[in-house]
C-alpha positions in Angstrom: 15.1 -14.1 -1.8 18.2 -12.7 -0.2 19.8 -9.2 -0.4 22.2 -10.3 -3.2 19.2 -11.2 -5.3 17.5 -7.9 -4.6 20.7 -6.1 -5.6 20.7 -8.0 -8.9 17.1 -7.0 -9.6 17.9 -3.4 -8.7 20.8 -3.5 -11.1 18.6 -4.7 -13.9 15.8 -2.2 -13.3 17.9 0.8 -12.5 20.6 0.2 -15.1 23.4 0.9 -12.6 25.5 -1.6 -10.7 24.1 -2.3 -7.2 26.0 -4.6 -4.9 25.2 -5.8 -1.4 28.3 -5.5 0.8 27.0 -7.7 3.6 28.3 -5.5 6.4 28.6 -6.6 10.0 26.2 -4.9 12.4 29.2 -2.9 13.7 30.2 -1.7 10.2 26.6 -0.9 9.3 26.1 1.1 12.6 29.3 3.0 12.0 28.4 3.8 8.4 24.9 5.0 9.4 26.2 7.1 12.2 28.7 8.7 9.8 25.8 9.6 7.6 24.2 11.4 10.5 21.3 8.9 11.2 19.9 8.8 14.7 20.8 5.9 16.9 17.1 4.9 17.4 16.6 4.7 13.6 19.7 2.6 13.1 18.6 0.2 15.8 15.2 -0.3 14.2 16.8 -1.0 10.8 19.2 -3.5 12.4 16.2 -5.1 14.2 14.3 -5.5 11.0 17.1 -6.9 8.9 19.2 -8.9 11.4 16.9 -11.9 11.4 17.1 -12.0 7.6 20.9 -12.0 7.7 20.7 -14.9 10.1 18.5 -16.8 7.7 15.5 -16.7 10.1 13.1 -15.0 7.6 12.9 -17.9 5.2 9.7 -19.2 3.8 6.8 -17.5 2.3 4.0 -16.4 4.5 0.5 -15.6 3.3 -0.5 -13.2 6.2 -0.5 -10.2 3.9 -2.9 -11.8 1.4 -5.2 -13.1 4.2 -5.4 -9.7 5.8 -5.8 -7.5 2.7 -7.3 -9.9 0.1 -4.5 -8.8 -2.3 -1.3 -10.3 -3.5 1.8 -8.6 -2.3 3.8 -6.5 -4.8 6.7 -8.3 -6.3 10.1 -6.7 -5.5 10.8 -6.0 -9.2 7.5 -4.2 -9.6 8.1 -2.2 -6.4 11.5 -1.1 -7.6 10.1 -0.2 -11.0 7.2 1.8 -9.5 9.6 3.8 -7.2 12.6 3.9 -9.6 12.8 7.7 -9.4 13.4 7.5 -5.7 16.2 5.0 -6.0 18.5 6.9 -8.4 
């Protein structure tokens, strides 16, 4: 699943249009700085999401299930459960 698919699910669940702009790292950093976020936080977010943007996070891993003996929460359920925080 990519960020475009997540945006589509968020649109459906929240009932408002959500789009993924696919910003460059530079654009994202500038935007987050303008919002007043700390440099350290911005760098962590970039570090977490950059491999996904490069297509390096493909494939399903079962580590969570092995460690917890539970199925991971589907993204749609997660968005539904925390809907009040998204809008």
